PALOKOL-505945 format. One record per residue: residue number from 1; residue in one letter; chain; x, y, z of N, C-alpha, C in turn. Coordinates in Angstrom, 2 decimals. Example, Ala and Ser with C-alpha at 12.3 -4.5 7.8 and 13.67 -1.06 7.14 Angstrom:
% residues 2
> num | residu | chaine | n_xx | n_yy | n_zz | ca_xx | ca_yy | ca_zz | c_xx | c_yy | c_zz
> 1 | A | A | 13.19 | -5.69 | 7.80 | 12.30 | -4.50 | 7.80 | 13.20 | -3.30 | 7.80
> 2 | S | A | 12.85 | -2.25 | 7.08 | 13.67 | -1.06 | 7.14 | 12.90 | 0.03 | 7.87
//
This chain:
% residues 124
> num | residu | chaine | n_xx | n_yy | n_zz | ca_xx | ca_yy | ca_zz | c_xx | c_yy | c_zz
> 1 | M | A | 67.14 | 90.67 | 79.75 | 68.51 | 90.51 | 79.98 | 69.51 | 91.69 | 79.05
> 2 | I | A | 70.01 | 92.24 | 80.01 | 71.21 | 93.07 | 79.16 | 72.53 | 93.04 | 79.10
> 3 | F | A | 73.48 | 92.52 | 78.38 | 74.92 | 92.04 | 79.11 | 74.81 | 90.96 | 79.85
> 4 | G | A | 73.87 | 90.13 | 80.24 | 73.90 | 89.23 | 81.24 | 73.66 | 89.84 | 82.19
> 5 | I | A | 72.82 | 91.36 | 82.57 | 72.63 | 91.93 | 83.57 | 71.50 | 91.93 | 83.76
> 6 | D | A | 70.57 | 92.37 | 85.03 | 68.46 | 92.49 | 85.11 | 68.48 | 93.96 | 84.56
> 7 | P | A | 67.98 | 94.34 | 83.39 | 67.38 | 95.23 | 82.95 | 67.14 | 96.38 | 84.75
> 8 | A | A | 66.43 | 96.11 | 85.32 | 66.09 | 97.27 | 86.68 | 66.71 | 97.95 | 87.09
> 9 | A | A | 67.98 | 96.30 | 87.65 | 69.45 | 96.30 | 88.27 | 70.49 | 97.50 | 87.10
> 10 | L | A | 70.28 | 97.00 | 86.15 | 71.10 | 98.35 | 85.59 | 70.86 | 99.42 | 85.48
> 11 | F | A | 69.57 | 99.85 | 85.13 | 68.93 | 101.23 | 85.13 | 68.87 | 101.89 | 86.49
> 12 | T | A | 68.71 | 101.11 | 87.37 | 68.89 | 101.74 | 88.85 | 70.81 | 102.04 | 89.27
> 13 | F | A | 71.61 | 100.67 | 89.20 | 72.81 | 101.54 | 88.82 | 73.41 | 102.58 | 87.46
> 14 | L | A | 73.16 | 102.86 | 87.08 | 73.30 | 104.03 | 85.57 | 72.68 | 104.91 | 86.51
> 15 | G | A | 71.22 | 104.79 | 86.89 | 70.27 | 106.60 | 87.09 | 71.53 | 106.69 | 88.53
> 16 | A | A | 72.12 | 105.90 | 89.76 | 72.58 | 105.93 | 90.66 | 74.13 | 106.72 | 90.39
> 17 | G | A | 74.62 | 106.11 | 89.30 | 76.08 | 106.21 | 89.16 | 75.85 | 108.04 | 88.33
> 18 | L | A | 74.57 | 108.28 | 87.54 | 74.46 | 109.88 | 87.21 | 74.73 | 110.76 | 88.09
> 19 | L | A | 73.37 | 110.34 | 88.94 | 73.27 | 111.26 | 90.32 | 74.88 | 111.61 | 90.69
> 20 | L | A | 75.40 | 110.78 | 91.20 | 76.75 | 110.75 | 92.06 | 77.72 | 111.24 | 90.83
> 21 | N | A | 77.66 | 111.40 | 89.89 | 78.61 | 112.35 | 89.12 | 77.83 | 113.39 | 88.82
> 22 | L | A | 76.80 | 114.16 | 89.48 | 76.34 | 115.32 | 88.67 | 76.20 | 115.78 | 90.54
> 23 | T | A | 76.44 | 115.19 | 91.15 | 76.82 | 116.22 | 92.39 | 78.18 | 116.26 | 92.74
> 24 | P | A | 77.61 | 117.74 | 92.99 | 79.43 | 118.48 | 93.39 | 80.29 | 117.80 | 94.74
> 25 | G | A | 81.29 | 117.39 | 94.97 | 82.14 | 116.95 | 95.62 | 83.31 | 118.00 | 95.97
> 26 | A | A | 84.30 | 117.61 | 96.54 | 85.20 | 118.24 | 97.20 | 85.87 | 118.49 | 95.43
> 27 | D | A | 85.94 | 117.64 | 94.41 | 87.09 | 118.04 | 93.41 | 85.89 | 118.95 | 92.65
> 28 | V | A | 85.08 | 118.37 | 92.80 | 84.57 | 119.88 | 91.78 | 84.42 | 121.38 | 92.12
> 29 | M | A | 84.17 | 121.56 | 93.71 | 84.42 | 122.52 | 94.65 | 86.35 | 123.08 | 94.51
> 30 | F | A | 86.94 | 122.46 | 94.21 | 87.58 | 122.69 | 94.30 | 88.04 | 123.70 | 92.50
> 31 | A | A | 87.68 | 122.35 | 91.81 | 88.01 | 122.91 | 90.31 | 87.38 | 124.13 | 89.80
> 32 | S | A | 86.23 | 124.62 | 90.91 | 85.70 | 126.13 | 90.27 | 85.85 | 126.67 | 91.46
> 33 | A | A | 86.19 | 126.44 | 92.42 | 87.33 | 128.16 | 93.41 | 88.56 | 128.36 | 92.25
> 34 | S | A | 89.42 | 126.73 | 92.01 | 90.56 | 127.75 | 91.09 | 89.96 | 128.68 | 90.04
> 35 | G | A | 89.25 | 127.99 | 89.68 | 88.68 | 128.93 | 88.38 | 88.28 | 130.34 | 88.56
> 36 | V | A | 87.41 | 130.79 | 89.89 | 86.62 | 132.01 | 90.27 | 87.92 | 132.35 | 90.86
> 37 | A | A | 88.67 | 131.84 | 91.25 | 89.87 | 132.91 | 92.26 | 91.29 | 132.98 | 91.25
> 38 | G | A | 91.73 | 132.22 | 89.99 | 92.79 | 132.64 | 89.53 | 92.36 | 132.59 | 87.47
> 39 | G | A | 91.46 | 132.11 | 87.72 | 90.68 | 132.72 | 85.85 | 90.68 | 131.28 | 85.67
> 40 | P | A | 90.38 | 130.85 | 84.38 | 89.79 | 130.01 | 83.26 | 91.23 | 129.57 | 83.13
> 41 | R | A | 91.99 | 129.79 | 83.05 | 93.08 | 128.73 | 82.97 | 93.46 | 128.01 | 84.33
> 42 | S | A | 93.48 | 128.37 | 85.25 | 93.35 | 128.36 | 86.66 | 92.95 | 126.63 | 87.04
> 43 | G | A | 91.18 | 126.99 | 86.31 | 90.45 | 126.23 | 86.52 | 90.62 | 124.85 | 85.95
> 44 | V | A | 90.67 | 125.52 | 84.85 | 91.14 | 124.30 | 83.40 | 92.16 | 123.38 | 84.37
> 45 | A | A | 93.37 | 123.98 | 84.31 | 94.23 | 123.33 | 85.25 | 94.31 | 122.36 | 86.18
> 46 | A | A | 93.21 | 122.82 | 87.21 | 92.90 | 121.93 | 88.58 | 92.01 | 121.46 | 88.46
> 47 | A | A | 91.19 | 121.29 | 87.18 | 90.22 | 119.92 | 86.72 | 90.97 | 119.03 | 85.79
> 48 | F | A | 91.77 | 119.31 | 85.25 | 93.12 | 118.06 | 85.03 | 93.78 | 117.81 | 85.66
> 49 | G | A | 93.69 | 118.48 | 86.58 | 94.80 | 117.39 | 88.15 | 93.92 | 116.47 | 88.48
> 50 | V | A | 92.56 | 116.63 | 88.81 | 91.53 | 116.04 | 88.95 | 91.16 | 114.81 | 88.46
> 51 | A | A | 91.68 | 115.27 | 87.17 | 91.50 | 114.11 | 86.23 | 92.21 | 113.22 | 86.57
> 52 | L | A | 93.57 | 113.35 | 86.68 | 94.95 | 112.44 | 86.59 | 94.61 | 112.04 | 87.93
> 53 | G | A | 94.42 | 112.70 | 88.79 | 94.03 | 111.95 | 90.61 | 92.97 | 110.71 | 89.93
> 54 | G | A | 92.13 | 110.91 | 89.23 | 91.07 | 109.81 | 88.81 | 91.95 | 108.72 | 87.97
> 55 | V | A | 92.42 | 109.00 | 87.27 | 93.59 | 107.79 | 86.63 | 94.11 | 107.37 | 87.69
> 56 | L | A | 94.90 | 107.47 | 88.47 | 95.31 | 107.30 | 89.66 | 94.32 | 106.10 | 90.77
> 57 | H | A | 93.73 | 106.51 | 90.50 | 92.28 | 105.97 | 91.43 | 91.92 | 104.70 | 90.61
> 58 | T | A | 91.91 | 104.61 | 89.19 | 91.44 | 103.64 | 88.25 | 92.75 | 102.68 | 87.90
> 59 | V | A | 93.95 | 103.03 | 88.07 | 94.97 | 102.09 | 88.12 | 95.46 | 101.11 | 89.31
> 60 | L | A | 95.09 | 102.43 | 90.24 | 95.20 | 101.36 | 91.58 | 93.70 | 100.56 | 91.99
> 61 | A | A | 92.80 | 100.41 | 91.22 | 91.61 | 99.96 | 91.42 | 91.73 | 98.75 | 90.21
> 62 | A | A | 92.41 | 98.49 | 89.04 | 92.75 | 97.91 | 88.64 | 93.95 | 97.09 | 89.08
> 63 | A | A | 94.82 | 97.22 | 89.84 | 96.33 | 96.67 | 90.45 | 95.38 | 96.38 | 91.89
> 64 | G | A | 94.07 | 96.07 | 92.35 | 93.79 | 95.25 | 93.55 | 93.63 | 95.85 | 94.84
> 65 | L | A | 94.22 | 97.64 | 94.72 | 93.99 | 98.15 | 96.05 | 92.36 | 98.29 | 96.68
> 66 | A | A | 91.59 | 97.90 | 95.98 | 90.25 | 97.86 | 97.02 | 90.38 | 96.80 | 97.65
> 67 | V | A | 90.59 | 95.52 | 97.46 | 90.71 | 94.43 | 98.16 | 91.73 | 94.91 | 99.59
> 68 | I | A | 92.79 | 95.60 | 98.94 | 94.05 | 95.70 | 99.78 | 92.88 | 96.68 | 101.41
> 69 | L | A | 92.00 | 97.96 | 100.80 | 91.39 | 98.48 | 101.94 | 90.48 | 97.52 | 101.99
> 70 | Q | A | 89.65 | 96.80 | 101.99 | 88.98 | 95.98 | 102.25 | 89.17 | 95.42 | 103.72
> 71 | T | A | 90.10 | 94.58 | 103.57 | 90.73 | 93.36 | 104.22 | 91.54 | 94.31 | 105.65
> 72 | H | A | 91.94 | 95.61 | 105.14 | 92.55 | 96.06 | 106.15 | 92.13 | 97.36 | 106.14
> 73 | P | A | 91.16 | 98.03 | 107.45 | 90.36 | 99.13 | 107.31 | 91.25 | 100.06 | 107.99
> 74 | H | A | 92.03 | 99.78 | 108.48 | 92.73 | 100.77 | 109.20 | 93.54 | 102.08 | 107.94
> 75 | A | A | 93.49 | 101.13 | 106.99 | 94.44 | 101.68 | 105.37 | 93.70 | 102.55 | 105.05
> 76 | Y | A | 92.15 | 102.23 | 104.93 | 91.19 | 103.19 | 104.38 | 90.96 | 104.21 | 105.08
> 77 | D | A | 90.91 | 104.09 | 106.48 | 90.78 | 105.31 | 107.77 | 91.43 | 106.50 | 107.18
> 78 | A | A | 93.52 | 105.75 | 107.05 | 94.16 | 106.37 | 106.75 | 94.16 | 107.39 | 105.81
> 79 | V | A | 93.56 | 106.69 | 104.53 | 93.19 | 107.63 | 103.32 | 92.35 | 108.57 | 103.68
> 80 | R | A | 91.49 | 108.14 | 104.26 | 90.24 | 108.70 | 105.09 | 90.98 | 110.35 | 105.24
> 81 | Y | A | 91.16 | 109.94 | 106.50 | 92.22 | 111.13 | 107.55 | 93.15 | 112.27 | 106.63
> 82 | A | A | 93.39 | 111.43 | 105.68 | 94.71 | 111.90 | 105.10 | 94.30 | 113.23 | 104.03
> 83 | G | A | 92.79 | 112.82 | 103.55 | 92.26 | 113.34 | 102.68 | 91.87 | 114.77 | 103.45
> 84 | A | A | 91.08 | 114.03 | 104.34 | 90.18 | 114.94 | 105.48 | 91.06 | 116.18 | 105.73
> 85 | G | A | 92.11 | 116.47 | 106.53 | 93.33 | 117.01 | 106.64 | 94.03 | 117.59 | 105.80
> 86 | Y | A | 94.11 | 117.37 | 104.16 | 94.23 | 118.27 | 103.06 | 93.65 | 119.34 | 103.34
> 87 | L | A | 91.99 | 118.55 | 102.84 | 90.90 | 119.69 | 102.86 | 91.31 | 120.95 | 103.90
> 88 | L | A | 91.43 | 120.30 | 105.15 | 91.63 | 121.20 | 106.24 | 92.59 | 122.75 | 105.74
> 89 | F | A | 93.60 | 121.63 | 105.32 | 94.68 | 122.72 | 105.40 | 94.26 | 123.33 | 103.60
> 90 | L | A | 94.13 | 122.84 | 102.84 | 94.19 | 124.13 | 101.78 | 92.54 | 125.16 | 102.50
> 91 | A | A | 91.85 | 124.86 | 103.02 | 90.58 | 125.34 | 103.92 | 91.51 | 126.64 | 104.17
> 92 | V | A | 91.88 | 126.44 | 106.13 | 93.11 | 127.22 | 106.25 | 94.05 | 128.18 | 105.65
> 93 | K | A | 94.33 | 127.57 | 104.29 | 95.58 | 128.35 | 104.17 | 94.63 | 129.78 | 103.00
> 94 | S | A | 93.77 | 129.42 | 102.63 | 93.00 | 130.02 | 101.60 | 92.35 | 131.26 | 102.64
> 95 | W | A | 91.64 | 130.57 | 104.43 | 91.45 | 131.43 | 104.62 | 92.30 | 132.67 | 105.35
> 96 | R | A | 93.67 | 132.35 | 104.79 | 94.58 | 133.13 | 106.09 | 95.25 | 134.29 | 104.79
> 97 | T | A | 95.47 | 133.61 | 103.54 | 96.37 | 134.63 | 102.27 | 95.55 | 135.09 | 101.87
> 98 | G | A | 93.81 | 135.12 | 101.51 | 92.89 | 135.91 | 101.10 | 92.87 | 135.34 | 99.83
> 99 | P | A | 91.84 | 136.31 | 98.60 | 91.87 | 136.43 | 97.54 | 93.13 | 136.20 | 96.65
> 100 | A | A | 93.28 | 135.45 | 95.94 | 94.54 | 135.04 | 95.10 | 93.90 | 135.96 | 93.44
> 101 | R | A | 95.30 | 136.20 | 92.96 | 95.31 | 137.05 | 92.04 | 95.46 | 136.23 | 90.73
> 102 | P | A | 94.46 | 136.51 | 89.75 | 94.57 | 135.68 | 88.30 | 96.17 | 136.12 | 87.89
> 103 | G | A | 96.32 | 135.05 | 86.96 | 97.41 | 134.97 | 86.35 | 98.73 | 134.98 | 86.45
> 104 | H | A | 98.76 | 134.02 | 87.40 | 99.76 | 133.54 | 88.07 | 101.00 | 132.73 | 87.37
> 105 | G | A | 100.98 | 132.90 | 86.27 | 101.79 | 131.97 | 85.07 | 101.83 | 130.41 | 85.32
> 106 | A | A | 102.75 | 129.77 | 84.88 | 103.73 | 128.39 | 84.38 | 103.28 | 127.69 | 85.91
> 107 | K | A | 103.82 | 128.37 | 86.81 | 103.98 | 128.11 | 88.28 | 102.83 | 127.68 | 88.97
> 108 | G | A | 101.72 | 128.64 | 88.66 | 100.23 | 128.45 | 89.10 | 99.60 | 127.62 | 88.89
> 109 | L | A | 100.04 | 127.00 | 86.80 | 98.85 | 126.58 | 86.82 | 99.69 | 124.63 | 87.25
> 110 | R | A | 100.91 | 124.90 | 87.52 | 101.39 | 123.59 | 87.81 | 100.84 | 123.31 | 89.12
> 111 | R | A | 101.03 | 124.41 | 90.04 | 100.26 | 124.05 | 91.43 | 99.18 | 123.90 | 90.98
> 112 | A | A | 97.97 | 124.38 | 90.41 | 96.65 | 124.06 | 90.18 | 96.42 | 122.53 | 89.83
> 113 | V | A | 97.44 | 122.20 | 88.90 | 97.61 | 120.62 | 88.46 | 98.12 | 119.94 | 89.96
> 114 | A | A | 98.76 | 120.06 | 90.38 | 98.97 | 119.38 | 91.52 | 98.06 | 119.37 | 92.79
> 115 | R | A | 97.67 | 120.39 | 92.98 | 96.61 | 120.52 | 94.12 | 95.26 | 119.74 | 93.80
> 116 | G | A | 95.00 | 120.28 | 92.50 | 93.84 | 118.61 | 92.14 | 93.71 | 117.58 | 92.05
> 117 | F | A | 95.28 | 117.27 | 91.76 | 95.58 | 115.74 | 91.94 | 95.60 | 115.60 | 92.95
> 118 | V | A | 96.15 | 115.85 | 94.08 | 95.94 | 115.42 | 95.66 | 95.38 | 115.56 | 96.36
> 119 | T | A | 94.45 | 116.53 | 95.42 | 92.42 | 117.05 | 96.00 | 91.50 | 115.41 | 95.74
> 120 | N | A | 92.24 | 115.29 | 94.17 | 91.64 | 113.76 | 94.08 | 92.20 | 112.46 | 94.75
> 121 | A | A | 93.12 | 112.32 | 94.74 | 94.23 | 111.72 | 94.49 | 93.72 | 110.85 | 96.55
> 122 | L | A | 93.52 | 111.79 | 97.57 | 93.07 | 111.47 | 98.82 | 91.72 | 111.79 | 98.71
> 123 | N | A | 90.84 | 111.39 | 98.25 | 89.14 | 111.48 | 97.87 | 88.56 | 110.09 | 97.70
> 124 | P | A | 88.42 | 109.25 | 99.39 | 88.37 | 107.65 | 98.69 | 86.44 | 108.01 | 97.87
//
């Protein structure tokens, strides 16, 4: 036993956690696309926003949001659909406006942080 946990279960959990963290999802794709389209500073700003969204998830989990979402499946569905809608909004907006120019200044960096935050916050 390691910390009171069966070693096989612990290593299975760690392996699954590592695999899930190495698999790119919406957050990684958004930060990467921001970096490619707006330059390295924009990519780092987007990644910072994604990290802030992770902090929000941590705080909400500590506050017991998981219990609420489990007892009210419609609330969980609302978060999922809001996230899907936001990703579709970003896709349509990106398609209609075309490629971005690097170097948008502070306003562009704030926007990248905000969009990264929303992308992660709405990703259940």
